[in-house]
C-alpha positions in Angstrom: -0.1 0.2 0.0 1.0 3.3 -1.1 2.3 5.1 2.2 0.3 8.4 3.3 0.0 10.9 5.5 -3.6 11.9 6.5 -2.5 15.2 8.9 -6.2 17.0 8.3 -6.9 18.1 12.3 -3.4 17.9 13.4 -1.7 19.8 15.9 -0.2 21.8 13.1 -3.2 22.9 11.7 -4.9 23.8 14.6 -2.1 25.8 15.6 -2.2 28.0 12.8 -6.1 28.0 12.7 -5.4 29.3 16.5 -2.9 31.8 15.4 -5.5 33.8 12.7 -7.9 33.8 15.5 -9.9 31.1 13.4 -10.3 32.3 10.7 -9.8 30.8 6.9 -5.8 31.0 5.6 -5.5 32.6 2.7 -2.3 30.8 0.5 -0.7 33.0 -2.4 1.4 30.3 -5.0 4.3 31.9 -6.8 5.6 29.7 -9.3 8.9 30.2 -11.4 9.4 28.3 -15.0 12.6 26.9 -15.5 14.6 27.9 -12.5 17.0 25.6 -10.6 17.8 25.7 -6.8 21.1 27.1 -6.9 20.4 30.4 -8.6 19.1 32.9 -6.2 21.1 35.0 -3.8 19.7 33.0 -0.8 20.7 30.0 -2.5 24.4 31.4 -2.1 24.1 32.6 -5.8 25.3 36.0 -5.1 25.6 37.1 -9.3 21.7 36.9 -9.4 19.6 40.0 -8.6 17.2 38.4 -6.3 16.2 41.2 -3.8 12.5 40.3 -3.4 12.5 36.5 -3.3 15.6 37.0 -0.8 13.6 38.8 1.6 11.0 36.4 1.5 13.7 33.6 2.4 14.6 36.2 5.5 11.0 36.4 6.9 10.1 32.9 6.1 11.6 29.5 5.3 13.9 28.0 3.1 14.0 24.7 2.1 17.5 23.1 0.9 16.0 20.0 -1.0 12.7 20.7 -2.8 12.2 18.2 -5.8 9.6 18.4 -8.2 7.8 14.7 -9.8 9.1 16.2 -13.3 11.5 18.1 -14.7 9.0 18.5 -17.4 6.6 21.6 -17.4 2.8 20.4 -17.8 3.4 17.2 -16.4 4.6 18.2 -13.0 2.4 21.3 -12.6 -0.8 18.0 -12.8 1.0 16.9 -9.6 1.3 20.2 -8.2 -2.7 20.8 -9.4 -3.8 17.0 -8.0 -1.2 15.8 -5.4 -0.4 12.8 -7.8 2.5 11.7 -10.3 1.8 12.6 -14.1 1.5 9.0 -14.7 -1.6 8.6 -12.5 -3.7 11.3 -13.7 -2.8 10.4 -17.7 -0.4 13.7 -17.8 2.9 12.5 -18.2 3.1 13.8 -21.4 3.9 17.7 -22.1 1.1 19.9 -23.0 -1.6 17.2 -22.2 -4.2 18.8 -20.2 -6.0 17.7 -17.0 -9.0 15.5 -17.8 -11.9 17.0 -16.9 -12.8 13.6 -14.3 -9.1 14.3 -12.5 -10.3 15.8 -9.3 -8.1 18.9 -8.5 -7.1 21.4 -5.5 -9.1 24.0 -7.1 -12.4 21.9 -7.2 -11.7 21.0 -3.7 -10.9 25.3 -2.1 -13.9 26.2 -3.9 -16.3 23.6 -2.6 -14.4 24.9 0.7 -15.5 28.4 0.1 -12.5 30.2 -1.3 -12.0 32.1 -4.3 -9.6 30.7 -6.9 -7.6 32.9 -8.9 -4.7 32.3 -11.1 -2.2 34.8 -13.4 -0.5 33.6 -16.5 0.8 30.2 -17.0 -0.8 27.2 -15.5 -0.2 24.8 -18.5 -3.5 23.1 -18.6 -5.3 24.2 -21.2 -8.2 26.7 -21.5 -10.8 23.9 -19.4 -8.6 24.4 -16.4 -9.2 28.0 -16.3 -13.1 27.4 -16.5 -12.6 26.1 -13.2 -11.2 29.0 -11.6 -13.1 32.1 -10.3 -10.8 34.7 -11.9 -7.6 34.3 -14.7 -5.6 36.9 -15.4 -3.5 36.4 -18.8 0.5 38.1 -19.4 -1.7 41.8 -19.5 -3.4 41.7 -16.6 -2.3 43.7 -13.4 -1.9 41.7 -10.3 -3.8 44.2 -8.5 -6.7 43.4 -10.5 -7.1 40.4 -8.5 -7.1 42.0 -5.4 -9.9 45.1 -6.5 -11.7 42.2 -7.4 -12.1 39.1 -5.1 -14.9 39.1 -2.4 -13.7 40.2 0.9 -16.3 38.1 2.5 -14.0 34.9 0.7 -10.8 33.5 1.7 -8.6 33.1 -1.2 -6.3 30.7 -3.1 -4.3 32.9 -5.6 -0.9 31.3 -8.1 0.6 33.6 -10.1 2.7 31.4 -12.8 5.9 33.4 -14.0 6.9 32.6 -17.5 10.6 33.6 -16.3 13.1 32.8 -17.0 12.0 30.3 -20.0 13.4 30.6 -22.8 14.0 32.4 -25.7 16.1 35.2 -23.8 16.9 38.5 -25.3 18.7 41.7 -24.2 16.5 44.0 -22.3 14.7 42.1 -19.9 16.5 43.3 -16.8 18.7 46.8 -16.1 21.1 46.8 -15.4 21.9 43.6 -17.3 23.9 41.1 -15.5 27.4 41.0 -16.2 28.9 37.4 -18.1 32.3 37.8 -16.3 30.1 37.8 -12.7 28.4 34.6 -13.2 28.7 31.7 -11.9 29.3 28.8 -14.1 28.0 25.6 -12.9 30.8 22.4 -13.2 28.3 20.7 -14.9 28.2 22.8 -17.5 31.6 24.4 -19.9 32.9 27.9 -19.2 33.0 29.4 -22.4 32.3 33.0 -23.4 29.1 31.8 -25.2 28.0 29.8 -21.8 28.8 32.7 -19.8 26.6 35.6 -22.1 24.0 32.6 -22.1 24.1 32.5 -18.2 23.3 36.5 -18.0 21.0 36.2 -19.8 19.0 33.8 -17.9 20.0 35.7 -14.8 18.2 38.8 -16.1 15.0 36.8 -16.3 15.3 35.7 -13.0 15.8 39.4 -12.0 12.9 40.4 -13.9 10.4 37.7 -12.2 12.1 38.9 -8.6 11.0 42.1 -9.1 7.0 40.9 -10.1 7.0 38.9 -6.9 8.1 42.1 -5.2 4.8 44.0 -6.9 2.5 40.7 -5.3 4.1 41.0 -2.1 3.2 44.5 -2.0 -0.2 44.1 -3.0 -0.1 41.2 -0.7 0.5 43.5 2.7 -1.3 46.9 1.3 -4.4 44.7 0.7 -4.2 43.8 4.8 -3.5 40.3 4.0 0.2 40.5 4.9 -0.8 38.8 8.5 -3.3 36.0 7.3 -1.7 34.2 4.2 0.7 31.5 3.5 3.0 32.5 0.3 5.3 29.5 -1.0 7.1 30.0 -3.8 9.3 27.3 -5.9 10.1 26.3 -9.8 8.2 24.4 -11.6 11.5 22.7 -13.1 15.2 22.8 -13.8 17.1 25.5 -15.6 16.8 25.5 -19.6 20.4 24.2 -20.0 21.7 20.9 -21.6 22.2 18.1 -18.4 19.2 20.1 -16.7 15.8 20.6 -17.7 14.3 17.7 -19.1 16.8 15.2 -17.1 16.5 13.5 -14.0 20.4 15.0 -12.8 20.2 17.4 -10.1 19.9 20.7 -12.0 16.8 19.5 -13.6 14.7 18.3 -10.7 16.5 20.2 -7.5 14.2 23.4 -7.5 13.6 26.3 -5.0 11.2 26.8 -2.3 10.1 29.3 0.1 7.7 29.6 2.5 6.6 32.4 4.2 3.6 33.2 6.4 3.8 36.5 9.2 4.3 35.4 12.6 3.8 31.6 11.9 6.6 30.2 10.1 10.1 31.3 11.6 12.0 34.0 10.0 15.2 33.2 8.6 14.7 29.4 9.3 16.2 26.4 6.7 14.7 23.3 6.3 17.3 20.1 4.5 14.3 17.9 5.2 13.5 16.3 1.2 10.2 17.8 0.2 8.7 16.9 -3.7 6.0 18.6 -5.4 3.8 15.8 -5.0 3.4 17.0 -1.0 2.1 20.6 -1.9 -1.5 19.6 -2.6 -1.4 18.0 1.1 0.2 20.7 3.1 -2.5 23.4 1.6 -5.3 20.9 2.1 -4.2 20.6 5.8 -3.7 24.2 6.3 -7.0 24.7 5.1 -9.0 21.9 6.8 -9.3 20.3 3.9 -9.2 16.4 3.9 -6.9 14.3 1.8 -8.4 12.1 -0.7 -7.4 8.7 -0.9 -5.8 9.1 -4.1 -3.2 11.6 -3.4 0.3 10.6 -3.2 2.0 13.4 -1.0 2.6 14.2 2.5 2.2 17.5 4.2 4.9 19.5 5.4 2.8 21.9 7.4 4.5 20.7 10.8 7.8 21.6 9.2 6.3 25.9 8.8 4.7 25.7 12.0 7.7 24.0 13.9 6.0 20.8 15.2 7.4 17.4 14.9 7.4 15.9 11.2 9.0 12.6 9.8 10.9 13.6 7.3 11.1 11.5 3.7 13.3 8.6 3.1 13.2 9.5 -0.7 11.3 11.1 -3.4 10.8 9.8 -6.8 10.7 11.2 -10.9 9.5 10.3 -14.0 10.5 12.2 -17.2 8.5 11.1 -20.5 7.5 13.0 -23.9 8.6 16.2 -24.3 9.4 16.8 -27.9 11.3 13.5 -27.7 10.0 10.0 -26.1 12.4 9.5 -23.1 10.7 6.8 -20.7 12.7 7.4 -17.6 12.4 7.1 -13.5 14.2 7.8 -10.6 14.8 7.4 -7.0 16.3 9.7 -5.3 17.7 9.4 -1.8 19.8 11.8 1.0 22.7 10.1 -0.4 22.2 8.3 -3.6 20.0 8.5 -6.5 18.9 5.5 -9.0 18.0 6.4 -12.7 16.2 4.0 -14.6 16.4 4.3 -18.4 13.9 2.8 -20.5 15.0 3.9 -23.9 18.6 3.5 -23.6 19.1 2.8 -27.4 18.3 6.9 -27.9 21.2 9.4 -27.3 20.5 12.1 -25.3 18.1 14.6 -27.1 17.6 18.3 -25.4 14.1 20.0 -25.1 13.1 22.0 -28.5 13.9 25.5 -27.0 17.1 24.4 -25.5 18.6 22.8 -29.2 18.9 26.6 -30.5 20.3 27.7 -27.5 23.9 29.3 -27.6 25.4 27.0 -25.1 24.2 23.7 -26.9 25.4 25.0 -30.5 28.2 25.7 -28.7 28.8 22.2 -27.6 27.9 21.0 -30.5 30.4 22.6 -32.6 33.3 21.2 -29.1 32.3 18.5 -28.8 35.0 16.6 -30.3 37.8 18.6 -28.4 37.3 21.4 -26.1 33.9 19.8 -24.2 34.8 18.2 -21.1 34.4 14.7 -20.2 31.6 14.7 -18.6 29.7 16.5 -21.1 31.1 14.5 -23.6 29.0 11.6 -22.5 26.0 13.5 -23.5 26.8 13.2 -27.1 27.3 9.1 -27.1 24.3 6.7 -29.7 23.1 5.2 -26.6 22.8 5.7 -22.3 22.8 3.2 -19.3 19.5 1.4 -18.9 20.6 1.8 -15.0 22.4 4.5 -13.4 23.4 4.6 -9.8 25.3 7.7 -7.9 27.0 8.6 -5.4 25.4 12.4 -4.7 27.5 13.2 -1.6 31.1 11.4 -3.9 30.0 12.6 -6.9 27.5 15.4 -7.0 28.2 15.7 -10.8 26.7 12.8 -11.5 29.5 11.0 -13.7 30.5 7.6 -12.1 27.8 5.1 -12.6 28.2 2.8 -9.4 25.4 0.3 -11.0 28.4 -2.5 -11.7 30.2 -1.6 -8.5 30.0 -4.9 -6.3 30.5 -2.1 -3.3 26.9 -0.9 -4.1 25.4 -4.2 -5.3 23.3 -4.1 -2.1 22.2 -0.3 -2.6 21.6 -0.8 -5.6 18.8 -3.7 -5.1 17.5 -1.7 -2.7 16.8 1.2 -4.7 15.5 -0.7 -7.3 12.9 -2.7 -5.5 12.1 0.7 -3.9 11.2 2.3 -7.0 9.5 -0.9 -8.4 7.1 -0.8 -5.9 6.1 2.7 -6.2 5.8 2.7 -9.9 3.4 0.0 -9.2 1.7 1.2 -6.6 1.1 4.4 -8.6 -0.4 2.9 -11.9 2.6 3.2 -13.8 2.3 2.6 -17.8 5.9 1.5 -17.9 6.2 -1.9 -16.6 8.1 -2.2 -13.7 10.9 -5.0 -14.8 13.4 -4.1 -11.5 12.1 -6.6 -9.2 10.6 -6.2 -5.7 12.1 -5.0 -2.5 10.2 -8.2 -1.1 12.5 -10.6 -3.7 13.0 -13.7 -1.7 16.3 -13.8 -4.3 16.8 -10.1 -3.7 17.6 -10.2 -7.7 16.2 -8.0 -10.4 14.2 -9.7 -13.0 15.7 -9.7 -16.7 15.1 -6.3 -18.3 14.7 -6.7 -22.5 13.4 -4.5 -24.8 
């Protein structure tokens, strides 16, 4: 049976209710587009201009280990809206909208009496917009929601920024970031083309950060600075090779900040692993909405309000169709990651928005000469079926330990846990990895 955490009517929820005098809590959800965790000032990258999100971290809580359920936009967002991994709801392919029969958090909040709103990107089709009480496109000012919402209703509002998604161009932010000052991740080559590309990425983060400041100012000026929970995160990793669209850390590790004046401890940092599938459970817990049996997440509300919390021991991720069909699954623990690649006969193929990027084009041009070895591996005509990494010893995820006798027990354990999760969540891929309770402790052969 899939492990779940039912925390409605929990001590944490009661504490929040008491702190607002019994009034319902409001929710604001801020989500950036293609944004790896490392690229904010509060996460240590002082080259990025992000004063508003840095303030949110100073006044609230920063999560060091937040992970998406998929390194792709719409599949991961469907997990946020449903509390289920994408293959469970039939939304594992990019651009596939949520089926009309799938209940969402919007439905539940409306039934609870909430006024629901969303600005800009949600990536689930016009049918999803009809669920909302308010929808604002890219031309709508953020003030419109606060001006039109009923005064006698609590609200749930999402702002879906389109930054820092590609394509990039000059002029997104002034003053522009200096390519000489950017921090080039160790898994990218330090070339002029890459530095300029990263500077544009920083510009688009800074533009998004400025809009976060606008939303927070409106929240405070509208009188809701004391009764609103704010959560900010990214939908998947940065739009660079070996990040977005992959199950490597840069593709699945995203920022997450939580803020609620007087309730979430200012300047706090949490190292527990959090999955985006947990967001729905957390909002439900805070709002007093029962979690449905289908939901797969677990509320981290206790972490937000300083109550005991049983931490996750793993997070799961999946990658499916995103311009190309590359079905993959992964399990990540505190130290190890196992990636199962069900289409090893295909080489690495970047998402279409990366194909013409300056970084990828430079890598293509230099792949036989100057490209570092760990990136040259991306040009192999095939890929391993299984990859096992020790994240503590090998943060670049270069050394595949799947054949290491020393790591055989770890591999079998992770294979079994991943296989069980695939079965429990009704994955369409065959879970040909054995099971955690296999009496022989071995995987059965997987053939393609």
